[in-house]
TIDOBA-808903 format. One record per residue (C-alpha): x, y, z; residue in one letter. Coordinates in pm, whole numbers. Example, Ala and Ser with C-alpha at 12.3 -4.5 7.8 and 13.67 -1.06 7.14 Angstrom:
residues 2
+--------+--------+--------+------+
:     px :     py :     pz : type :
+--------+--------+--------+------+
:   1230 :   -450 :    780 :    A :
:   1367 :   -106 :    714 :    S :
+--------+--------+--------+------+
//
This chain:
residues 471
+--------+--------+--------+------+
:     px :     py :     pz : type :
+--------+--------+--------+------+
:   5074 :  -9195 :  -4294 :    M :
:   5045 :  -8828 :  -4369 :    S :
:   5058 :  -8722 :  -4765 :    L :
:   5301 :  -8444 :  -4850 :    P :
:   5147 :  -8120 :  -4908 :    M :
:   5160 :  -7977 :  -5264 :    P :
:   5452 :  -7733 :  -5301 :    S :
:   5237 :  -7448 :  -5422 :    G :
:   5048 :  -7462 :  -5106 :    K :
:   5355 :  -7462 :  -4905 :    V :
:   5495 :  -7156 :  -5070 :    M :
:   5142 :  -6969 :  -5028 :    R :
:   5151 :  -7087 :  -4642 :    F :
:   5506 :  -6966 :  -4591 :    G :
:   5408 :  -6621 :  -4739 :    I :
:   5124 :  -6571 :  -4541 :    K :
:   5328 :  -6669 :  -4212 :    L :
:   5610 :  -6447 :  -4303 :    I :
:   5358 :  -6141 :  -4382 :    S :
:   5195 :  -6198 :  -4059 :    F :
:   5507 :  -6174 :  -3880 :    Y :
:   5626 :  -5867 :  -4050 :    V :
:   5285 :  -5669 :  -3995 :    L :
:   5305 :  -5773 :  -3616 :    S :
:   5660 :  -5643 :  -3600 :    V :
:   5583 :  -5313 :  -3755 :    L :
:   5242 :  -5271 :  -3557 :    L :
:   5449 :  -5325 :  -3243 :    I :
:   5720 :  -5088 :  -3360 :    G :
:   5481 :  -4817 :  -3423 :    I :
:   5301 :  -4862 :  -3103 :    I :
:   5652 :  -4841 :  -2892 :    I :
:   5743 :  -4519 :  -3098 :    V :
:   5416 :  -4356 :  -3038 :    Q :
:   5454 :  -4444 :  -2650 :    V :
:   5784 :  -4306 :  -2644 :    M :
:   5702 :  -4009 :  -2810 :    D :
:   5412 :  -3933 :  -2557 :    L :
:   5633 :  -4011 :  -2256 :    L :
:   5921 :  -3783 :  -2413 :    S :
:   5671 :  -3498 :  -2430 :    T :
:   5650 :  -3454 :  -2028 :    G :
:   5983 :  -3600 :  -1961 :    A :
:   6192 :  -3451 :  -1672 :    R :
:   6547 :  -3402 :  -1757 :    P :
:   6796 :  -3606 :  -1530 :    D :
:   6951 :  -3384 :  -1268 :    K :
:   7303 :  -3492 :  -1301 :    D :
:   7271 :  -3498 :  -1713 :    T :
:   7148 :  -3142 :  -1683 :    L :
:   7425 :  -3017 :  -1454 :    Q :
:   7681 :  -3174 :  -1674 :    R :
:   7538 :  -3037 :  -1970 :    D :
:   7522 :  -2684 :  -1839 :    I :
:   7899 :  -2730 :  -1709 :    Q :
:   8008 :  -2816 :  -2064 :    N :
:   7795 :  -2532 :  -2212 :    R :
:   8001 :  -2325 :  -2459 :    L :
:   7909 :  -2017 :  -2648 :    L :
:   7971 :  -2064 :  -3006 :    D :
:   8044 :  -1740 :  -3177 :    S :
:   8161 :  -1789 :  -3516 :    Q :
:   8264 :  -1419 :  -3537 :    N :
:   7972 :  -1291 :  -3376 :    G :
:   7711 :  -1444 :  -3612 :    R :
:   7567 :  -1711 :  -3373 :    D :
:   7387 :  -1554 :  -3098 :    I :
:   7080 :  -1391 :  -3222 :    Y :
:   7150 :  -1499 :  -3572 :    A :
:   6830 :  -1709 :  -3533 :    G :
:   6636 :  -1413 :  -3371 :    A :
:   6673 :  -1207 :  -3675 :    W :
:   6463 :  -1222 :  -3973 :    G :
:   6107 :  -1309 :  -4044 :    P :
:   6092 :  -1670 :  -3916 :    S :
:   6449 :  -1767 :  -3814 :    R :
:   6491 :  -1828 :  -3457 :    G :
:   6147 :  -1970 :  -3413 :    L :
:   6225 :  -2351 :  -3451 :    Q :
:   5918 :  -2531 :  -3422 :    Y :
:   5909 :  -2828 :  -3188 :    H :
:   5630 :  -3049 :  -3238 :    P :
:   5623 :  -3173 :  -2888 :    K :
:   5601 :  -2823 :  -2745 :    L :
:   5374 :  -2668 :  -3003 :    A :
:   5011 :  -2770 :  -2949 :    V :
:   4789 :  -2888 :  -2683 :    G :
:   4431 :  -2819 :  -2648 :    T :
:   4466 :  -2873 :  -2265 :    D :
:   4724 :  -2615 :  -2178 :    V :
:   4934 :  -2729 :  -1902 :    Q :
:   5134 :  -2490 :  -1680 :    Y :
:   5293 :  -2728 :  -1451 :    K :
:   5579 :  -2780 :  -1677 :    V :
:   5938 :  -2902 :  -1581 :    T :
:   6161 :  -2619 :  -1484 :    E :
:   6510 :  -2556 :  -1375 :    V :
:   6602 :  -2371 :  -1067 :    S :
:   6878 :  -2112 :  -1082 :    I :
:   6841 :  -1999 :   -711 :    A :
:   7150 :  -2141 :   -583 :    D :
:   7362 :  -2113 :   -928 :    H :
:   7729 :  -2110 :   -889 :    G :
:   7982 :  -1944 :  -1099 :    P :
:   8010 :  -2251 :  -1350 :    E :
:   7657 :  -2405 :  -1276 :    V :
:   7362 :  -2201 :  -1341 :    D :
:   7102 :  -2478 :  -1280 :    F :
:   7107 :  -2701 :  -1000 :    V :
:   6771 :  -2841 :   -951 :    E :
:   6446 :  -2903 :  -1114 :    T :
:   6092 :  -2820 :   -996 :    S :
:   5746 :  -2852 :  -1144 :    S :
:   5623 :  -2511 :   -988 :    D :
:   5618 :  -2257 :  -1253 :    C :
:   5365 :  -2007 :  -1180 :    C :
:   5423 :  -1717 :   -939 :    N :
:   5305 :  -1776 :   -587 :    S :
:   5076 :  -1468 :   -636 :    A :
:   4871 :  -1586 :   -921 :    G :
:   4808 :  -1246 :  -1018 :    T :
:   4986 :  -1256 :  -1335 :    G :
:   5248 :  -1029 :  -1522 :    S :
:   5221 :   -771 :  -1790 :    R :
:   5531 :   -696 :  -1964 :    I :
:   5655 :   -471 :  -2250 :    F :
:   5969 :   -490 :  -2444 :    I :
:   6063 :   -130 :  -2545 :    L :
:   6318 :   -171 :  -2842 :    A :
:   6422 :    -53 :  -3154 :    A :
:   6531 :   -220 :  -3479 :    M :
:   6855 :   -467 :  -3477 :    R :
:   6890 :   -459 :  -3108 :    T :
:   6820 :   -832 :  -3056 :    G :
:   6440 :   -776 :  -2924 :    S :
:   6324 :  -1094 :  -3124 :    S :
:   6548 :  -1301 :  -2917 :    F :
:   6441 :  -1122 :  -2586 :    L :
:   6080 :  -1182 :  -2665 :    G :
:   6130 :  -1563 :  -2719 :    E :
:   6214 :  -1604 :  -2347 :    I :
:   5839 :  -1510 :  -2290 :    F :
:   5691 :  -1650 :  -2627 :    A :
:   5838 :  -2007 :  -2556 :    Q :
:   5652 :  -2028 :  -2214 :    R :
:   5332 :  -2204 :  -2190 :    R :
:   5180 :  -1971 :  -1947 :    D :
:   5233 :  -1650 :  -2162 :    F :
:   5016 :  -1479 :  -2420 :    F :
:   5299 :  -1304 :  -2608 :    Y :
:   5242 :  -1095 :  -2924 :    L :
:   5532 :   -997 :  -3157 :    F :
:   5482 :   -660 :  -3304 :    E :
:   5117 :   -611 :  -3320 :    P :
:   5146 :   -277 :  -3442 :    G :
:   5255 :   -414 :  -3773 :    K :
:   4885 :   -497 :  -3880 :    Y :
:   4807 :   -137 :  -3788 :    L :
:   5066 :     -1 :  -3985 :    A :
:   5027 :   -209 :  -4286 :    D :
:   4654 :   -135 :  -4309 :    H :
:   4716 :    258 :  -4256 :    I :
:   4968 :    220 :  -4560 :    E :
:   4731 :     29 :  -4775 :    S :
:   4450 :    283 :  -4733 :    Q :
:   4722 :    570 :  -4797 :    N :
:   4610 :    724 :  -4466 :    L :
:   4804 :    937 :  -4215 :    S :
:   5088 :    752 :  -4019 :    R :
:   5058 :   1026 :  -3757 :    R :
:   4751 :    845 :  -3596 :    V :
:   4940 :    523 :  -3564 :    L :
:   5103 :    555 :  -3238 :    I :
:   4773 :    698 :  -3073 :    T :
:   4583 :    399 :  -3189 :    R :
:   4835 :    177 :  -3119 :    Y :
:   4837 :    265 :  -2751 :    L :
:   4482 :    196 :  -2746 :    Q :
:   4526 :   -147 :  -2871 :    L :
:   4817 :   -240 :  -2632 :    I :
:   4592 :   -142 :  -2321 :    E :
:   4313 :   -357 :  -2477 :    D :
:   4556 :   -664 :  -2516 :    V :
:   4665 :   -645 :  -2158 :    Y :
:   4279 :   -664 :  -2067 :    R :
:   4238 :   -955 :  -2313 :    C :
:   3975 :   -729 :  -2502 :    D :
:   3978 :   -746 :  -2876 :    F :
:   3630 :   -631 :  -2947 :    S :
:   3771 :   -299 :  -3085 :    N :
:   4071 :   -445 :  -3249 :    S :
:   3957 :   -588 :  -3588 :    K :
:   4249 :   -499 :  -3772 :    V :
:   4486 :   -691 :  -3524 :    L :
:   4241 :   -983 :  -3478 :    T :
:   4174 :  -1002 :  -3874 :    D :
:   4577 :   -994 :  -3933 :    G :
:   4630 :  -1283 :  -3674 :    L :
:   4310 :  -1490 :  -3816 :    S :
:   4462 :  -1468 :  -4161 :    N :
:   4810 :  -1565 :  -4090 :    E :
:   4941 :  -1917 :  -4202 :    T :
:   5039 :  -2132 :  -3920 :    T :
:   5405 :  -2029 :  -3957 :    L :
:   5298 :  -1689 :  -3908 :    G :
:   5098 :  -1762 :  -3617 :    K :
:   5393 :  -1906 :  -3460 :    K :
:   5585 :  -1585 :  -3495 :    R :
:   5322 :  -1336 :  -3403 :    F :
:   5109 :  -1494 :  -3137 :    A :
:   5279 :  -1850 :  -3048 :    P :
:   5002 :  -1930 :  -2794 :    A :
:   4730 :  -1968 :  -3049 :    L :
:   4918 :  -2277 :  -3190 :    L :
:   4815 :  -2436 :  -2856 :    R :
:   4449 :  -2341 :  -2862 :    S :
:   4143 :  -2529 :  -3020 :    N :
:   4161 :  -2338 :  -3352 :    G :
:   4480 :  -2539 :  -3435 :    C :
:   4537 :  -2936 :  -3452 :    R :
:   4730 :  -3201 :  -3602 :    R :
:   4592 :  -3399 :  -3908 :    K :
:   4668 :  -3777 :  -3892 :    G :
:   4519 :  -4070 :  -3704 :    N :
:   4589 :  -4186 :  -3336 :    E :
:   4915 :  -4367 :  -3443 :    L :
:   5070 :  -4094 :  -3633 :    K :
:   5058 :  -3715 :  -3576 :    R :
:   5038 :  -3535 :  -3893 :    G :
:   5130 :  -3166 :  -3979 :    K :
:   4984 :  -2878 :  -3755 :    L :
:   4694 :  -2694 :  -3927 :    V :
:   4498 :  -2397 :  -3785 :    C :
:   4161 :  -2267 :  -3890 :    D :
:   4147 :  -2016 :  -4173 :    Q :
:   4043 :  -1760 :  -4093 :    P :
:   4115 :  -1813 :  -3729 :    F :
:   3814 :  -1762 :  -3483 :    P :
:   3845 :  -1444 :  -3281 :    V :
:   3702 :  -1612 :  -2992 :    S :
:   4004 :  -1858 :  -2979 :    E :
:   4226 :  -1555 :  -2969 :    I :
:   4043 :  -1435 :  -2664 :    T :
:   4037 :  -1770 :  -2495 :    N :
:   4421 :  -1802 :  -2564 :    A :
:   4485 :  -1466 :  -2396 :    C :
:   4221 :  -1515 :  -2098 :    K :
:   4347 :  -1887 :  -2027 :    S :
:   4703 :  -1775 :  -1954 :    R :
:   4815 :  -1559 :  -1643 :    P :
:   5091 :  -1353 :  -1822 :    H :
:   5062 :  -1114 :  -2132 :    V :
:   5348 :   -967 :  -2317 :    G :
:   5414 :   -741 :  -2603 :    I :
:   5732 :   -669 :  -2799 :    K :
:   5725 :   -336 :  -3019 :    A :
:   5960 :   -132 :  -3186 :    I :
:   5717 :    134 :  -3303 :    R :
:   5684 :    323 :  -2971 :    I :
:   5964 :    537 :  -2912 :    P :
:   5894 :    706 :  -2580 :    D :
:   5872 :    573 :  -2251 :    L :
:   5636 :    857 :  -2144 :    N :
:   5370 :    698 :  -2351 :    L :
:   5350 :    393 :  -2131 :    L :
:   5375 :    569 :  -1801 :    L :
:   4995 :    550 :  -1752 :    H :
:   5003 :    174 :  -1778 :    L :
:   5316 :    158 :  -1557 :    M :
:   5134 :    350 :  -1284 :    R :
:   4777 :    178 :  -1303 :    R :
:   4753 :    -72 :  -1014 :    S :
:   4520 :   -305 :  -1239 :    K :
:   4809 :   -317 :  -1508 :    T :
:   5131 :   -265 :  -1330 :    N :
:   5302 :   -283 :  -1652 :    L :
:   5666 :   -373 :  -1626 :    K :
:   5878 :   -236 :  -1910 :    V :
:   6216 :   -380 :  -2033 :    I :
:   6405 :   -121 :  -2227 :    H :
:   6623 :   -308 :  -2455 :    L :
:   6954 :    -99 :  -2554 :    V :
:   7244 :   -171 :  -2795 :    R :
:   7551 :      1 :  -2877 :    D :
:   7461 :    254 :  -3144 :    P :
:   7782 :    155 :  -3339 :    R :
:   7688 :   -212 :  -3368 :    G :
:   7343 :   -139 :  -3412 :    M :
:   7411 :     65 :  -3721 :    V :
:   7646 :   -189 :  -3881 :    V :
:   7379 :   -451 :  -3796 :    S :
:   7133 :   -245 :  -3973 :    R :
:   7336 :   -184 :  -4279 :    L :
:   7402 :   -537 :  -4322 :    R :
:   7041 :   -639 :  -4310 :    V :
:   6965 :   -451 :  -4621 :    H :
:   7099 :   -624 :  -4940 :    A :
:   7191 :   -276 :  -5104 :    K :
:   7391 :   -186 :  -4819 :    D :
:   7602 :   -509 :  -4776 :    R :
:   7945 :   -502 :  -4872 :    L :
:   8164 :   -754 :  -5057 :    P :
:   8388 :   -991 :  -4829 :    E :
:   8679 :   -805 :  -4709 :    G :
:   8550 :   -454 :  -4752 :    M :
:   8500 :   -239 :  -4453 :    L :
:   8224 :     37 :  -4394 :    Y :
:   8352 :    392 :  -4395 :    N :
:   8206 :    732 :  -4337 :    V :
:   8069 :    752 :  -4682 :    S :
:   7819 :    486 :  -4609 :    H :
:   7645 :    691 :  -4341 :    I :
:   7381 :    843 :  -4545 :    T :
:   7148 :   1126 :  -4431 :    E :
:   6878 :    876 :  -4361 :    T :
:   7118 :    651 :  -4152 :    V :
:   7247 :    963 :  -3964 :    R :
:   6874 :   1077 :  -3894 :    Y :
:   6788 :    725 :  -3765 :    Y :
:   7097 :    722 :  -3550 :    V :
:   7032 :   1060 :  -3397 :    Q :
:   6670 :    969 :  -3319 :    R :
:   6771 :    632 :  -3161 :    Y :
:   7040 :    780 :  -2935 :    C :
:   6813 :   1089 :  -2825 :    L :
:   6503 :    880 :  -2760 :    S :
:   6705 :    601 :  -2588 :    W :
:   6913 :    829 :  -2357 :    A :
:   6592 :   1011 :  -2259 :    T :
:   6425 :    677 :  -2200 :    N :
:   6683 :    560 :  -1990 :    I :
:   6704 :    883 :  -1769 :    E :
:   6313 :    862 :  -1722 :    I :
:   6320 :    504 :  -1626 :    G :
:   6618 :    547 :  -1371 :    K :
:   6560 :    886 :  -1210 :    Y :
:   6149 :    908 :  -1179 :    I :
:   6090 :    709 :   -847 :    P :
:   5725 :    615 :   -971 :    S :
:   5876 :    471 :  -1274 :    V :
:   6187 :    306 :  -1189 :    S :
:   6048 :     13 :   -978 :    S :
:   5863 :    -89 :  -1320 :    N :
:   6160 :    -24 :  -1546 :    Y :
:   6444 :   -247 :  -1610 :    K :
:   6738 :   -144 :  -1863 :    L :
:   6870 :   -463 :  -2049 :    V :
:   7156 :   -445 :  -2292 :    R :
:   7209 :   -669 :  -2601 :    Y :
:   7561 :   -720 :  -2522 :    E :
:   7471 :   -866 :  -2171 :    D :
:   7231 :  -1096 :  -2326 :    L :
:   7461 :  -1227 :  -2572 :    A :
:   7729 :  -1268 :  -2292 :    R :
:   7500 :  -1465 :  -2053 :    D :
:   7165 :  -1544 :  -2180 :    P :
:   7077 :  -1772 :  -1904 :    V :
:   7186 :  -1554 :  -1633 :    G :
:   7007 :  -1247 :  -1747 :    H :
:   6682 :  -1445 :  -1835 :    T :
:   6670 :  -1530 :  -1476 :    H :
:   6720 :  -1147 :  -1394 :    D :
:   6443 :  -1049 :  -1619 :    I :
:   6214 :  -1325 :  -1488 :    Y :
:   6264 :  -1202 :  -1127 :    S :
:   6195 :   -842 :  -1234 :    F :
:   5859 :   -922 :  -1387 :    V :
:   5764 :  -1140 :  -1128 :    G :
:   5804 :  -1472 :  -1267 :    L :
:   6024 :  -1600 :   -986 :    G :
:   6373 :  -1751 :   -996 :    S :
:   6295 :  -2053 :  -1239 :    K :
:   6344 :  -2104 :  -1607 :    I :
:   6097 :  -2352 :  -1775 :    P :
:   6258 :  -2641 :  -1939 :    S :
:   6125 :  -2531 :  -2289 :    E :
:   6269 :  -2192 :  -2248 :    V :
:   6609 :  -2334 :  -2153 :    Y :
:   6618 :  -2577 :  -2439 :    R :
:   6535 :  -2289 :  -2683 :    W :
:   6814 :  -2067 :  -2552 :    I :
:   7056 :  -2377 :  -2571 :    V :
:   6938 :  -2433 :  -2933 :    N :
:   6950 :  -2067 :  -3046 :    N :
:   7292 :  -1961 :  -2904 :    T :
:   7513 :  -2235 :  -2958 :    G :
:   7553 :  -2341 :  -2593 :    M :
:   7583 :  -2701 :  -2705 :    N :
:   7851 :  -2655 :  -2973 :    Q :
:   8201 :  -2699 :  -2904 :    K :
:   8442 :  -2476 :  -3059 :    L :
:   8761 :  -2657 :  -2972 :    N :
:   8850 :  -2874 :  -3282 :    Q :
:   9193 :  -2980 :  -3154 :    S :
:   9057 :  -3254 :  -2900 :    G :
:   9133 :  -3033 :  -2587 :    S :
:   8857 :  -3029 :  -2328 :    S :
:   8918 :  -2675 :  -2228 :    K :
:   8645 :  -2457 :  -2345 :    P :
:   8679 :  -2081 :  -2495 :    Y :
:   8636 :  -1835 :  -2224 :    S :
:   8323 :  -1665 :  -2194 :    T :
:   8484 :  -1328 :  -2239 :    S :
:   8640 :  -1442 :  -2564 :    R :
:   8308 :  -1555 :  -2691 :    N :
:   8115 :  -1271 :  -2593 :    S :
:   8352 :  -1027 :  -2729 :    R :
:   8359 :  -1192 :  -3073 :    E :
:   7971 :  -1194 :  -3054 :    T :
:   7854 :   -842 :  -2936 :    F :
:   8159 :   -653 :  -3066 :    E :
:   8191 :   -819 :  -3393 :    A :
:   8107 :   -475 :  -3568 :    W :
:   8474 :   -385 :  -3507 :    R :
:   8599 :   -605 :  -3776 :    K :
:   8362 :   -445 :  -4009 :    S :
:   8422 :    -73 :  -4012 :    V :
:   8701 :    189 :  -4048 :    R :
:   8771 :    420 :  -3754 :    Y :
:   8615 :    723 :  -3937 :    D :
:   8292 :    519 :  -3960 :    F :
:   8280 :    490 :  -3570 :    I :
:   8408 :    842 :  -3508 :    H :
:   8118 :    969 :  -3699 :    F :
:   7850 :    766 :  -3513 :    I :
:   8020 :    866 :  -3183 :    Q :
:   7969 :   1224 :  -3277 :    S :
:   7605 :   1223 :  -3378 :    I :
:   7334 :   1404 :  -3142 :    G :
:   7314 :   1232 :  -2806 :    D :
:   7510 :    910 :  -2894 :    C :
:   7790 :   1006 :  -2680 :    R :
:   7544 :   1074 :  -2374 :    K :
:   7375 :    730 :  -2464 :    L :
:   7682 :    557 :  -2465 :    M :
:   7796 :    698 :  -2115 :    N :
:   7438 :    616 :  -1950 :    L :
:   7460 :    255 :  -2084 :    A :
:   7824 :    175 :  -2023 :    G :
:   7966 :    192 :  -2378 :    Y :
:   8326 :    320 :  -2386 :    L :
:   8459 :    555 :  -2655 :    H :
:   8671 :    445 :  -2923 :    V :
:   8961 :    704 :  -2934 :    P :
:   9155 :    586 :  -3269 :    D :
:   9226 :    312 :  -3509 :    E :
:   9459 :    130 :  -3297 :    Q :
:   9229 :     94 :  -3010 :    A :
:   8956 :    -31 :  -3258 :    L :
:   9189 :   -318 :  -3377 :    R :
:   9317 :   -402 :  -3041 :    D :
:   9154 :   -732 :  -2961 :    P :
:   9237 :   -712 :  -2585 :    A :
:   9020 :   -407 :  -2545 :    R :
:   8647 :   -406 :  -2491 :    S :
:   8430 :   -111 :  -2526 :    F :
:   8136 :   -231 :  -2313 :    V :
:   8178 :   -187 :  -1952 :    T :
:   7941 :   -196 :  -1646 :    N :
:   7645 :     15 :  -1662 :    I :
:   7721 :    321 :  -1428 :    P :
:   7538 :    365 :  -1117 :    K :
:   7278 :    658 :  -1099 :    F :
:   7290 :    910 :   -852 :    N :
:   6905 :    879 :   -755 :    L :
:   6921 :   1111 :   -432 :    T :
:   6937 :   1450 :   -645 :    K :
:   6590 :   1347 :   -791 :    Y :
:   6408 :   1247 :   -472 :    E :
:   6186 :   1567 :   -498 :    F :
:   6016 :   1406 :   -829 :    L :
+--------+--------+--------+------+
//
């Protein structure tokens, strides 16, 4: 006959038993989460699910502030995804979505794991842009790729250094062009100002200016095997890792707003070793001016007020005059000179706003990246253009039309200005010429400006190239 166990011992035994089971469940849960996390990093989207997602996509404009809202500003638009950010072993065979057979409503119809161009030679691209034209967004379709070494405004470090030393800014472009040529060769031996700038950037700064560095040996996650911690990078960052990050990727790209003249890049476009592809980003000067005024706190207007001609200061007028002259000249050089036109592509901000996926495909094809968009790029476009958000709150399944959303997006400036403001911009220097070359229509009067049924963005006109064959 067994003796009853004292109650104190029973209680202690029970507590130990319960603690054992709780710890076992927690441990199993942690292991499952980590396994699922690792699996999801390389998971391929289901084909049918992907097609349904695309078919249902909508462009949520919210009065024109959605598309590119994330791309403007110092850090917005660079949403950090921990599963895409870092990996010491760079993988270029990433999941992609083919749009070779896309129809009117379905942009992607198949998935593929072949991401890199078949030639294997690599692409060199340069985004020729101005302020407030959507260049940050355009640059991200390259920055988000794992096979790209992309630099955002590398001339900023040169400009800042020249300014800090109170030196002449006239030498900036000359030195900047030398730096650009060195970057395309992944040669940083003569670019100490650039490498020092990148080395001393915070992790967030590196993500903005050179995102490939986050996937190098100079950055890692703190934490143990079961818990991935915060991403940290060496400070200062090793210059050797900057070089390795560039050389280990087949493609190199630069976005810059400090190069105003396409002529300055012609030697790189013609050189067989570089074969530079220039993407010339253009925006309607009327919308660009309004956007530029809004970005500066001193120029912002209270809700309900409209910009009028008195807001066009001498500084604004001078900037617009330079923009229209330079951009009209660049378009004519890029379109009419036979030796240049094959490496030149005119891209309008308004077209990217209307169809970011379709125009990403066109741009990739132009620079030699093929007809497939990597899944991480597609996801970034979806997250930063409102494609997953539904505007219809009434319960109807009918989406807002593309034209309606795009008009609210890229012509939203019409709601912020009086006609005298627009009339003045249209009369500055070569702005009318630029508008004609890029397919922007003249606004004739106040009534037309307020007419929601009218759009002032039309097709880019065809260029008569036969007259310039002698060049």
